Structures are given as C-alpha cells and as structure tokens.
MARFIDREN-643257 format. One line per 10 residues: their letters; for each residue x, y, z of N, C-alpha, C, O, CB. Coordinates in steps of 0.2 Angstrom, whole numbers, plus 5000, padded with zeros to 4 digits. Glycine has a CB too. Example, Ala and Ser with C-alpha at 12.3 -4.5 7.8 and 13.67 -1.06 7.14 Angstrom:
2
as	5066:4972:5039:5062:4978:5039:5066:4984:5039:5071:4983:5042:5057:4978:5045 | 5064:4989:5035:5068:4995:5036:5064:5000:5039:5067:5006:5040:5070:4997:5029
REM end
This chain:
244
mppdagvdpt	5199:5086:4802:5201:5092:4796:5193:5094:4794:5190:5091:4790:5206:5089:4789 | 5191:5100:4797:5186:5101:4794:5185:5104:4787:5189:5106:4783:5184:5106:4798 | 5178:5103:4784:5178:5106:4778:5181:5114:4776:5182:5118:4780:5170:5106:4777 | 5183:5114:4770:5186:5121:4768:5181:5126:4770:5175:5126:4768:5188:5121:4760 | 5183:5131:4773:5178:5136:4776:5177:5142:4769:5172:5146:4769:5182:5141:4782 | 5180:5140:4765:5178:5145:4758:5173:5141:4753:5172:5143:4748:5186:5146:4754 | 5171:5136:4754:5168:5129:4750:5161:5128:4755:5161:5128:4761:5174:5121:4749 | 5155:5129:4751:5148:5127:4754:5150:5120:4755:5151:5117:4750:5142:5129:4748 | 5151:5117:4761:5150:5109:4762:5145:5104:4759:5140:5106:4758:5149:5109:4768 | 5147:5099:4759:5140:5095:4756:5140:5089:4763:5145:5086:4766:5142:5091:4748
lthlvfdrsd	5132:5089:4764:5131:5084:4769:5130:5078:4766:5127:5078:4761:5126:5085:4772 | 5133:5073:4768:5132:5066:4768:5127:5064:4774:5129:5064:4780:5140:5062:4768 | 5121:5062:4771:5117:5059:4776:5114:5053:4774:5114:5052:4768:5112:5063:4779 | 5110:5050:4779:5106:5044:4778:5099:5045:4778:5096:5046:4783:5107:5040:4783 | 5096:5043:4771:5088:5046:4771:5085:5039:4772:5086:5033:4770:5086:5049:4762 | 5078:5041:4777:5073:5036:4778:5068:5038:4773:5066:5044:4773:5071:5035:4785 | 5066:5033:4769:5060:5033:4766:5053:5033:4770:5050:5027:4772:5060:5028:4760 | 5050:5038:4773:5045:5039:4777:5039:5036:4774:5033:5036:4778:5045:5045:4780 | 5039:5035:4768:5033:5032:4765:5031:5024:4767:5025:5022:4767:5035:5032:4757 | 5037:5022:4770:5037:5014:4771:5036:5015:4779:5039:5018:4783:5046:5010:4769
avwadprrrr	5031:5010:4780:5029:5009:4787:5034:5007:4792:5033:5008:4798:5023:5005:4787 | 5040:5004:4791:5046:5002:4795:5048:5009:4797:5050:5009:4803:5051:4998:4792 | 5049:5014:4794:5053:5020:4797:5047:5026:4799:5049:5032:4799:5059:5023:4790 | 5040:5023:4800:5036:5029:4801:5037:5030:4809:5035:5036:4811:5029:5027:4800 | 5040:5026:4812:5042:5027:4820:5048:5031:4821:5053:5028:4819:5043:5020:4824 | 5048:5036:4823:5055:5040:4824:5060:5038:4828:5065:5040:4828:5055:5045:4827 | 5057:5032:4834:5061:5029:4837:5066:5024:4833:5072:5024:4836:5058:5027:4841 | 5064:5020:4829:5069:5017:4824:5074:5021:4820:5079:5019:4819:5065:5013:4819 | 5072:5027:4819:5076:5031:4814:5081:5034:4819:5087:5035:4817:5071:5038:4809 | 5080:5036:4825:5083:5039:4830:5090:5033:4833:5095:5035:4833:5078:5041:4836
alsmaidref	5088:5027:4834:5090:5022:4836:5096:5020:4831:5102:5019:4833:5084:5017:4838 | 5095:5020:4824:5100:5019:4819:5105:5025:4820:5111:5024:4820:5098:5019:4813 | 5103:5030:4820:5107:5036:4821:5111:5036:4827:5117:5038:4827:5103:5043:4820 | 5108:5034:4832:5113:5034:4839:5118:5028:4838:5122:5027:4843:5108:5034:4846 | 5117:5025:4835:5120:5017:4835:5127:5018:4829:5130:5013:4827:5113:5010:4832 | 5128:5024:4826:5133:5027:4821:5138:5031:4825:5136:5036:4829:5129:5031:4815 | 5145:5028:4825:5150:5032:4828:5153:5036:4823:5157:5034:4820:5155:5028:4831 | 5151:5042:4823:5154:5047:4816:5161:5047:4818:5165:5046:4814:5152:5056:4816 | 5162:5048:4824:5170:5050:4825:5174:5045:4823:5180:5046:4821:5172:5053:4832 | 5172:5039:4824:5177:5032:4821:5177:5033:4813:5182:5033:4810:5173:5023:4823
ltekilgsvh	5171:5033:4810:5170:5033:4804:5174:5038:4801:5177:5037:4796:5163:5032:4802 | 5173:5044:4803:5176:5050:4800:5186:5049:4801:5190:5050:4797:5172:5057:4803 | 5186:5048:4806:5194:5047:4809:5197:5040:4806:5202:5041:4802:5194:5047:4819 | 5195:5036:4808:5199:5030:4805:5197:5027:4799:5201:5023:4796:5199:5025:4810 | 5190:5028:4797:5190:5025:4790:5190:5029:4784:5192:5027:4779:5183:5022:4789 | 5188:5036:4785:5188:5041:4781:5195:5046:4780:5196:5050:4776:5181:5045:4783 | 5199:5044:4785:5204:5048:4786:5205:5055:4788:5209:5059:4786:5207:5048:4782 | 5200:5057:4792:5199:5064:4796:5199:5070:4791:5201:5075:4792:5205:5065:4801 | 5196:5068:4785:5195:5073:4781:5187:5076:4781:5186:5081:4778:5196:5069:4775 | 5183:5072:4784:5176:5076:4785:5175:5077:4792:5178:5075:4797:5170:5071:4781
epargwvppr	5170:5081:4793:5168:5084:4800:5162:5081:4801:5158:5081:4797:5166:5092:4799 | 5161:5077:4807:5154:5074:4809:5149:5080:4809:5150:5085:4812:5154:5069:4816 | 5143:5078:4807:5136:5083:4807:5133:5080:4813:5133:5074:4815:5131:5083:4800 | 5130:5087:4816:5126:5087:4822:5119:5090:4819:5115:5092:4823:5129:5091:4827 | 5119:5092:4812:5113:5096:4811:5112:5095:4803:5115:5092:4800:5115:5103:4813 | 5108:5098:4802:5105:5099:4793:5109:5105:4790:5108:5105:4784:5097:5099:4792 | 5111:5109:4794:5114:5115:4791:5122:5116:4793:5123:5114:4798:5111:5121:4795 | 5126:5118:4788:5133:5119:4790:5134:5123:4797:5130:5127:4798:5137:5123:4784 | 5139:5122:4801:5140:5125:4807:5142:5132:4806:5140:5137:4810:5145:5122:4810 | 5146:5134:4800:5148:5141:4799:5142:5145:4795:5143:5151:4793:5156:5142:4795
vdgavdacgq	5137:5143:4794:5132:5147:4791:5127:5151:4796:5124:5147:4800:5128:5143:4785 | 5126:5156:4796:5122:5160:4801:5115:5158:4802:5111:5157:4797:5122:5167:4800 | 5113:5156:4808:5107:5153:4809:5107:5145:4810:5102:5142:4812:5104:5154:4804 | 5113:5142:4809:5114:5135:4810:5114:5133:4817:5118:5136:4821:5120:5134:4806 | 5111:5128:4819:5111:5125:4825:5112:5117:4825:5110:5114:4820:5105:5127:4828 | 5115:5115:4831:5116:5107:4831:5110:5105:4833:5108:5103:4838:5121:5104:4836 | 5105:5105:4828:5098:5103:4830:5098:5095:4831:5094:5093:4835:5092:5106:4824 | 5102:5091:4827:5101:5084:4828:5102:5081:4836:5099:5076:4838:5107:5081:4824 | 5106:5086:4839:5107:5084:4847:5109:5077:4848:5112:5074:4843:5099:5086:4850 | 5106:5074:4853:5108:5068:4856:5107:5061:4850:5111:5056:4850:5102:5067:4862
sceyapdear	5102:5063:4845:5101:5058:4840:5107:5056:4835:5108:5051:4832:5097:5060:4835 | 5112:5063:4835:5118:5062:4832:5124:5060:4837:5130:5060:4834:5119:5069:4828 | 5123:5059:4843:5128:5056:4847:5128:5049:4847:5123:5045:4847:5127:5059:4853 | 5135:5046:4848:5135:5039:4847:5133:5036:4855:5136:5038:4860:5143:5037:4844 | 5128:5032:4855:5125:5030:4862:5122:5023:4860:5116:5023:4859:5118:5035:4866 | 5126:5019:4859:5124:5012:4858:5118:5009:4863:5113:5007:4860:5129:5007:4858 | 5118:5010:4870:5114:5007:4874:5107:5009:4873:5102:5006:4873:5117:5008:4881 | 5106:5018:4872:5101:5020:4871:5099:5018:4865:5093:5017:4865:5101:5027:4872 | 5101:5018:4859:5100:5015:4853:5097:5008:4853:5093:5007:4849:5106:5016:4850 | 5099:5004:4857:5097:4998:4858:5090:4998:4861:5085:4995:4858:5102:4995:4861
rlwdeanaes	5089:5001:4866:5084:5003:4870:5077:5005:4865:5072:5002:4866:5086:5008:4874 | 5078:5011:4861:5074:5013:4856:5072:5007:4852:5067:5006:4850:5077:5019:4853 | 5078:5005:4850:5075:4999:4843:5072:4995:4847:5066:4993:4844:5081:4995:4838 | 5074:4992:4852:5069:4986:4855:5063:4988:4857:5058:4983:4857:5072:4983:4861 | 5061:4996:4859:5055:4997:4862:5050:4998:4855:5045:4996:4855:5055:5004:4866 | 5053:5001:4851:5049:5001:4843:5047:4995:4841:5041:4994:4840:5053:5004:4837 | 5051:4989:4842:5050:4983:4839:5044:4979:4842:5041:4975:4840:5056:4979:4838 | 5044:4981:4849:5039:4978:4853:5032:4979:4852:5027:4976:4853:5041:4979:4859 | 5032:4987:4848:5025:4988:4847:5023:4987:4839:5017:4988:4837:5023:4995:4850 | 5028:4986:4835:5027:4984:4828:5032:4979:4825:5037:4979:4828:5027:4991:4824
papasltvtv	5031:4976:4820:5036:4970:4817:5042:4974:4816:5041:4979:4813:5034:4966:4811 | 5048:4971:4817:5054:4974:4816:5056:4972:4809:5053:4967:4807:5061:4972:4821 | 5060:4976:4804:5063:4974:4798:5066:4968:4798:5070:4967:4803:5066:4979:4796 | 5065:4964:4794:5068:4958:4793:5075:4959:4792:5080:4956:4795:5066:4954:4786 | 5077:4964:4789:5084:4965:4788:5085:4973:4785:5080:4976:4783:5088:4959:4782 | 5091:4976:4785:5092:4982:4783:5096:4982:4777:5100:4977:4775:5096:4985:4789 | 5095:4987:4773:5099:4987:4766:5101:4995:4765:5096:4999:4765:5094:4984:4760 | 5107:4996:4765:5110:5003:4764:5111:5003:4757:5115:4999:4754:5116:5005:4769 | 5108:5009:4753:5109:5009:4747:5115:5016:4745:5114:5021:4748:5103:5010:4743 | 5120:5014:4742:5125:5019:4740:5127:5019:4734:5127:5014:4730:5131:5019:4744
agefgdhhwa	5129:5024:4731:5131:5026:4725:5139:5024:4723:5143:5027:4727:5130:5034:4724 | 5140:5019:4718:5145:5016:4717:5151:5020:4714:5157:5018:4714:5144:5010:4713 | 5150:5026:4712:5154:5031:4709:5157:5034:4714:5162:5036:4713:5152:5037:4706 | 5156:5034:4720:5160:5037:4726:5163:5034:4730:5165:5036:4736:5157:5042:4730 | 5163:5027:4730:5168:5022:4734:5164:5022:4740:5168:5021:4745:5177:5024:4735 | 5158:5023:4741:5155:5024:4749:5154:5016:4751:5150:5015:4756:5147:5030:4749 | 5156:5011:4747:5153:5004:4749:5157:5003:4756:5154:5000:4760:5153:4998:4744 | 5164:5005:4756:5169:5002:4761:5166:5005:4768:5165:5001:4772:5177:5005:4760 | 5164:5011:4768:5163:5014:4774:5155:5012:4777:5153:5012:4783:5164:5020:4774 | 5151:5010:4771:5145:5008:4773:5145:5001:4775:5140:4999:4778:5139:5009:4768
eelcntwiye	5149:4996:4774:5150:4990:4775:5151:4991:4783:5148:4987:4788:5155:4986:4771 | 5156:4995:4784:5158:4997:4793:5151:4999:4795:5150:4998:4801:5164:5003:4795 | 5147:5003:4792:5141:5005:4796:5136:4998:4798:5134:4997:4803:5137:5011:4791 | 5136:4995:4793:5132:4989:4794:5134:4984:4799:5130:4982:4803:5132:4985:4788 | 5140:4983:4798:5144:4979:4805:5143:4983:4811:5141:4979:4816:5152:4979:4804 | 5143:4989:4812:5141:4992:4819:5133:4990:4821:5131:4989:4826:5142:5000:4819 | 5129:4991:4815:5123:4989:4817:5120:4981:4819:5115:4980:4822:5119:4992:4813 | 5124:4978:4815:5123:4971:4816:5126:4970:4824:5122:4966:4827:5127:4967:4811 | 5131:4972:4826:5134:4971:4832:5131:4974:4838:5129:4971:4843:5141:4973:4833 | 5129:4981:4837:5125:4985:4842:5117:4983:4843:5114:4983:4848:5125:4993:4839
lgvtceveiv	5114:4982:4837:5107:4981:4837:5105:4974:4835:5099:4973:4835:5103:4987:4831 | 5109:4969:4834:5108:4962:4832:5102:4961:4826:5098:4957:4826:5105:4959:4839 | 5105:4966:4821:5101:4965:4815:5104:4962:4810:5110:4960:4810:5099:4971:4812 | 5101:4961:4804:5105:4958:4797:5105:4965:4793:5101:4969:4792:5100:4951:4793 | 5111:4965:4791:5111:4972:4786:5116:4969:4781:5120:4965:4782:5114:4980:4790 | 5115:4972:4774:5120:4973:4769:5120:4979:4766:5116:4983:4768:5119:4968:4764 | 5124:4980:4760:5125:4985:4757:5124:4985:4750:5127:4981:4746:5130:4987:4758 | 5119:4989:4747:5118:4988:4738:5122:4994:4737:5123:4999:4740:5108:4990:4734 | 5124:4991:4730:5128:4997:4726:5124:4999:4720:5123:4994:4716:5135:4994:4723 | 5122:5004:4719:5120:5007:4713:5123:5013:4709:5127:5016:4711:5115:5009:4714
qevelrksss	5119:5014:4703:5124:5020:4699:5120:5026:4703:5114:5025:4705:5123:5021:4689 | 5123:5032:4703:5120:5038:4707:5114:5040:4705:5111:5044:4709:5125:5044:4708 | 5111:5039:4699:5105:5041:4695:5100:5036:4698:5094:5037:4697:5106:5041:4687 | 5102:5029:4700:5098:5026:4702:5096:5026:4710:5091:5023:4712:5100:5019:4700 | 5099:5030:4713:5097:5031:4720:5091:5032:4722:5089:5029:4727:5100:5035:4723 | 5088:5037:4718:5081:5039:4719:5075:5033:4717:5070:5033:4719:5079:5044:4714 | 5078:5027:4714:5074:5022:4713:5076:5016:4717:5074:5010:4715:5075:5021:4706 | 5079:5017:4723:5081:5012:4727:5075:5008:4729:5069:5011:4728:5084:5014:4732 | 5074:5002:4731:5069:4998:4734:5065:5002:4740:5068:5005:4745:5073:4991:4736 | 5059:5001:4740:5056:5003:4746:5059:5001:4752:5061:4995:4752:5051:5002:4747
ghltvveqss	5059:5004:4758:5063:5002:4764:5069:5002:4765:5071:5001:4770:5062:4996:4765 | 5074:5004:4759:5080:5004:4760:5082:5011:4763:5078:5015:4764:5083:5002:4755 | 5088:5011:4765:5091:5017:4768:5096:5019:4763:5101:5015:4762:5094:5015:4776 | 5095:5026:4760:5099:5028:4755:5105:5034:4758:5103:5039:4762:5095:5030:4749 | 5110:5032:4756:5116:5037:4757:5116:5043:4752:5118:5041:4746:5123:5034:4757 | 5114:5048:4754:5114:5054:4749:5119:5061:4751:5120:5064:4757:5105:5057:4749 | 5121:5063:4745:5125:5070:4747:5121:5075:4745:5117:5075:4740:5133:5071:4743 | 5121:5080:4749:5115:5086:4748:5119:5093:4749:5122:5093:4755:5109:5085:4754 | 5120:5097:4745:5124:5103:4744:5119:5109:4742:5114:5107:4740:5130:5102:4738 | 5122:5115:4743:5118:5121:4741:5122:5126:4738:5128:5127:4740:5116:5123:4746
evnapdgylm	5119:5129:4733:5123:5135:4729:5121:5142:4734:5124:5147:4733:5119:5136:4721 | 5117:5141:4739:5116:5147:4741:5119:5146:4750:5118:5141:4753:5107:5148:4740 | 5122:5152:4752:5126:5151:4759:5121:5153:4764:5122:5159:4767:5134:5156:4760 | 5115:5150:4765:5110:5152:4769:5106:5145:4771:5106:5141:4767:5105:5158:4765 | 5104:5145:4777:5101:5140:4779:5095:5136:4775:5094:5130:4776:5099:5142:4784 | 5091:5140:4770:5086:5138:4766:5087:5132:4761:5084:5127:4760:5083:5143:4762 | 5094:5135:4759:5097:5130:4754:5097:5122:4756:5096:5118:4752:5104:5133:4752 | 5099:5122:4763:5099:5115:4765:5093:5111:4768:5092:5105:4769:5103:5116:4769 | 5088:5116:4769:5082:5114:4773:5076:5114:4768:5070:5112:4770:5081:5118:4779 | 5076:5118:4762:5071:5117:4757:5069:5110:4756:5063:5108:4755:5072:5121:4751
pyrtghpsnm	5073:5106:4755:5071:5099:4752:5068:5095:4756:5066:5090:4754:5077:5094:4750 | 5066:5097:4763:5062:5094:4768:5054:5097:4767:5049:5094:4770:5066:5096:4774 | 5053:5102:4763:5048:5106:4763:5042:5100:4760:5045:5095:4757:5049:5112:4758 | 5036:5100:4761:5031:5096:4758:5031:5097:4752:5030:5103:4749:5023:5096:4762 | 5031:5092:4748:5030:5092:4740:5038:5095:4736:5038:5095:4730:5024:5099:4738 | 5042:5096:4739:5048:5098:4736:5050:5093:4732:5048:5088:4733:5054:5100:4740 | 5054:5095:4725:5055:5089:4721:5062:5085:4722:5064:5081:4719:5054:5092:4713 | 5065:5088:4729:5070:5084:4730:5070:5080:4736:5075:5077:4739:5076:5087:4729 | 5064:5080:4739:5061:5078:4745:5061:5069:4745:5056:5066:4744:5054:5081:4747 | 5067:5067:4745:5067:5059:4744:5064:5056:4750:5061:5051:4750:5074:5055:4744
thysdadfdg	5063:5060:4756:5060:5056:4762:5052:5056:4762:5050:5053:4766:5062:5059:4768 | 5049:5059:4758:5043:5061:4758:5041:5064:4766:5036:5062:4769:5039:5055:4755 | 5045:5068:4767:5044:5071:4774:5039:5076:4773:5040:5080:4768:5051:5074:4777 | 5034:5077:4777:5027:5082:4776:5026:5084:4784:5025:5080:4788:5020:5078:4773 | 5026:5091:4785:5025:5092:4792:5023:5100:4792:5027:5105:4791:5033:5092:4797 | 5017:5101:4792:5015:5108:4792:5018:5114:4797:5020:5119:4795:5007:5108:4793 | 5019:5111:4803:5023:5115:4807:5030:5117:4805:5032:5123:4806:5023:5111:4813 | 5033:5113:4801:5040:5114:4800:5039:5118:4793:5043:5123:4791:5045:5107:4799 | 5035:5116:4789:5033:5121:4782:5032:5128:4785:5034:5133:4782:5027:5119:4777 | 5028:5130:4790:5027:5135:4792:5034:5139:4796:5035:5145:4795:5021:5135:4796
alkraeetaq	5037:5135:4799:5042:5137:4801:5048:5140:4797:5051:5146:4798:5044:5133:4804 | 5049:5136:4792:5053:5137:4786:5050:5144:4784:5054:5149:4783:5052:5131:4781 | 5044:5145:4781:5041:5150:4777:5043:5157:4782:5045:5162:4779:5032:5148:4775 | 5042:5157:4789:5043:5161:4793:5050:5164:4793:5052:5170:4792:5040:5159:4799 | 5055:5159:4793:5062:5161:4793:5065:5164:4786:5070:5168:4785:5067:5155:4795 | 5061:5162:4781:5063:5164:4775:5061:5171:4774:5064:5176:4771:5060:5160:4769 | 5055:5173:4777:5053:5180:4778:5056:5184:4782:5058:5190:4781:5046:5179:4780 | 5057:5181:4787:5061:5187:4793:5069:5187:4791:5072:5192:4791:5061:5184:4802 | 5072:5181:4790:5079:5180:4788:5083:5180:4796:5089:5181:4797:5083:5185:4783 | 5078:5180:4801:5082:5181:4808:5085:5174:4810:5082:5169:4808:5077:5184:4814
pqdweaaqrk	5091:5173:4813:5095:5168:4815:5090:5163:4820:5090:5157:4819:5101:5171:4818 | 5086:5167:4825:5082:5162:4829:5075:5158:4825:5073:5153:4827:5079:5166:4834 | 5073:5162:4819:5068:5159:4816:5071:5152:4813:5067:5147:4812:5064:5163:4811 | 5077:5153:4810:5081:5148:4806:5082:5142:4812:5080:5136:4810:5088:5150:4803 | 5084:5144:4819:5086:5139:4823:5079:5136:4824:5078:5130:4824:5090:5142:4829 | 5074:5139:4825:5066:5137:4826:5065:5131:4821:5062:5126:4823:5061:5142:4824 | 5066:5132:4815:5064:5128:4809:5067:5122:4810:5065:5117:4810:5066:5131:4802 | 5074:5123:4811:5079:5117:4812:5077:5112:4819:5079:5106:4819:5087:5121:4814 | 5075:5114:4823:5072:5111:4829:5065:5108:4829:5064:5103:4833:5072:5116:4834 | 5062:5111:4824:5056:5107:4822:5058:5101:4818:5055:5096:4818:5051:5111:4818
laqdppsapl	5062:5102:4814:5064:5097:4809:5067:5091:4813:5067:5085:4811:5069:5101:4802 | 5071:5093:4819:5073:5088:4823:5068:5083:4827:5070:5077:4829:5078:5091:4827 | 5063:5086:4828:5057:5083:4832:5056:5076:4829:5055:5071:4832:5050:5087:4832 | 5056:5075:4822:5054:5069:4818:5059:5070:4813:5057:5073:4808:5045:5069:4815 | 5064:5067:4814:5070:5069:4810:5068:5064:4802:5066:5058:4803:5079:5066:4814 | 5069:5067:4797:5069:5063:4791:5074:5060:4788:5073:5056:4784:5066:5067:4786 | 5080:5062:4791:5086:5059:4790:5091:5059:4795:5090:5061:4801:5088:5062:4786 | 5097:5056:4794:5102:5055:4799:5108:5059:4797:5111:5056:4792:5104:5049:4801 | 5111:5065:4799:5115:5068:4796:5122:5064:4798:5123:5063:4804:5115:5075:4796 | 5127:5064:4794:5132:5059:4795:5139:5064:4796:5143:5064:4801:5133:5053:4787
wwtgsttvws	5139:5067:4790:5147:5072:4791:5146:5077:4785:5142:5077:4781:5155:5067:4790 | 5150:5082:4785:5150:5088:4780:5157:5086:4777:5162:5085:4780:5150:5096:4783 | 5156:5085:4771:5162:5083:4767:5168:5087:4766:5167:5093:4763:5158:5082:4760 | 5173:5086:4768:5180:5090:4765:5182:5087:4760:5180:5082:4756:5185:5091:4771 | 5189:5090:4759:5192:5089:4753:5200:5088:4754:5202:5091:4759:5190:5094:4747 | 5203:5086:4749:5210:5084:4750:5214:5087:4744:5211:5088:4739:5211:5077:4751 | 5221:5089:4746:5224:5093:4740:5230:5089:4739:5234:5088:4745:5225:5101:4740 | 5232:5086:4734:5239:5083:4734:5244:5087:4729:5241:5089:4724:5239:5075:4731 | 5250:5087:4729:5254:5090:4726:5261:5086:4725:5264:5082:4729:5255:5095:4729 | 5263:5086:4718:5269:5083:4717:5273:5086:4711:5270:5088:4707:5268:5076:4717
knlevdnagi	5279:5086:4710:5282:5089:4704:5282:5084:4699:5284:5085:4694:5289:5092:4704 | 5280:5077:4700:5278:5071:4696:5272:5072:4692:5270:5068:4687:5278:5064:4700 | 5268:5077:4695:5260:5076:4692:5260:5081:4685:5261:5087:4685:5254:5079:4698 | 5258:5078:4681:5255:5081:4675:5258:5089:4673:5255:5094:4674:5247:5082:4676 | 5265:5088:4671:5268:5094:4668:5269:5093:4661:5271:5088:4659:5275:5096:4671 | 5267:5098:4656:5266:5097:4650:5273:5098:4647:5278:5099:4650:5261:5101:4647 | 5272:5098:4640:5280:5097:4637:5284:5105:4638:5290:5106:4637:5279:5095:4627 | 5280:5110:4639:5282:5117:4641:5284:5118:4648:5285:5123:4649:5277:5121:4639 | 5284:5113:4652:5284:5113:4659:5280:5116:4663:5281:5117:4669:5289:5116:4660 | 5274:5117:4659:5268:5120:4664:5264:5115:4668:5260:5111:4665:5263:5123:4660
prrfsgevdv	5264:5117:4674:5260:5112:4678:5253:5112:4677:5250:5117:4676:5261:5114:4685 | 5250:5107:4677:5242:5107:4676:5238:5103:4680:5241:5098:4683:5240:5104:4669 | 5232:5104:4681:5228:5100:4686:5226:5095:4683:5228:5094:4677:5223:5104:4688 | 5222:5090:4686:5220:5083:4683:5215:5085:4677:5213:5081:4672:5218:5078:4688 | 5211:5091:4678:5207:5093:4672:5210:5096:4667:5206:5098:4662:5202:5098:4674 | 5217:5098:4667:5221:5100:4661:5221:5107:4661:5223:5110:4656:5218:5097:4655 | 5218:5111:4667:5219:5118:4668:5226:5119:4670:5229:5115:4674:5214:5120:4673 | 5229:5125:4668:5236:5126:4672:5234:5128:4680:5230:5131:4683:5240:5134:4668 | 5239:5124:4682:5239:5126:4690:5243:5131:4691:5249:5131:4690:5243:5120:4695 | 5239:5136:4693:5243:5143:4694:5247:5143:4701:5251:5147:4701:5237:5149:4694
arlr	5245:5140:4706:5248:5139:4712:5255:5136:4711:5259:5137:4715:5245:5136:4716 | 5256:5133:4706:5262:5130:4705:5268:5133:4699:5274:5132:4698:5261:5123:4703 | 5265:5138:4697:5268:5142:4692:5274:5147:4695:5272:5151:4700:5263:5146:4688 | 5280:5147:4694:5285:5151:4696:5289:5157:4692:5293:5160:4695:5288:5148:4698
REM end
C-alpha cells in the first residue's frame, strides 16, 4: 500500500556518518544498502503500509527519479563482493550498530535488518535505542535511522539536507558538483536538472533510502464517542467523517 497521494510522504533512510573513516568508502555503504530486502521488510515485517524507496525524492513529485538504482535493490551476492572488496583495502568495522528512536517502535524491524547483515555479510550487529532528540548525538560510526519529510512539494525540500553545511546534514556530505547541480535545478526548476542533481547524489550516496512512510486508518463504533454521541478522534477532535 503506497503512501497517501494527498500527503507529502516521509522518507525513512539509513544515514551514514561520512566523517567516520569506516563509511568513507562508498562500497561499504552500497554493500549494506544492497543487503537490505526492502520488499520483505515492508510487506512481512511492516504490514505492507510503506512503499520501498528507490531514491531520495518521492516518486509522485515532478522531477523525481529512482536515482538509487541498483544500490536500492536486494542483491546479497553483489553486496558481499563489495563488502569484502572494501575490507581487503582497509580495516573492516569490528561491529555494526544501528541507532533508532525508541518512540517510533523501530527496534523490531531494525533487529531484522541486523539479522540480515549478520547472515549476508558475516558481521556483528546490534540495535541501539535512544530518544529521538538523541539521534543526532549517536556515537561516531553508528548507522542512524532517520525520518525526513518536507513541507515543500518539490525536490529541493528533500535534497537540501545534503547541501554542504546545511544544518540538517547529519551525514556531513559535501560535494561541490552536487551543490552546483542543486543550485542549477533550483534556478531553472526543470525536471531534467532535478534529475541530474539526484543522479549526482547517487554517485556517492550519503544515505540508504529504505521506504516512504504510509499511514493506516482504523474505524470502530466503539472508539471514543462522547456523552452526546459525537464520534471523536484520538486527539479529541470531532471525527467529521463519522457524523450522520
């Protein structure tokens, strides 16, 4: 079930801290991404509510492109090849730690993610649960699960956090060519220029897109009806859709 077309979706992605030498090699980042079975996680673990992501901009936004390409496809053999190749040239990380916000209940699927990497890449992996406000303070070298949304229904709302020096740039990503491509796209607002910026980002991916977050709706006559018989939402607001 894809995200509601009337709502700007939120991207759940795995952020690499590129200031850490472990993640300086893009082969390691690609390997972890290619060892993630997004279809399995979204369908079997998350109940088919979310849509696997193939890029950093929502598919329904003009100028969006599946820029992540093969790096967002489940290919465990290629993932293992890239992982071993990178590790042969520089020391492999002793273990992997995936940091998630406890408020969102992400630990259950993050544990499944760790299990996949343990099986496919032969690594040690554990999940660290913190408060959302602590995500930016997670230990160096950790992989952080971040949700990113935009109030602007345009590619720049999703791409700006990767601009050099942007306050939301958790990855410490900095690429003059990407900055230039993004500036050009903002000036022209042409789909081909937005696509060029996304493809430039994909050449040295700062994060691994996982899925676009969907939502579910539950209705029951037993839910929150006040003394006057007025149906209400969990927030206390009148549920207009259930008024008769």
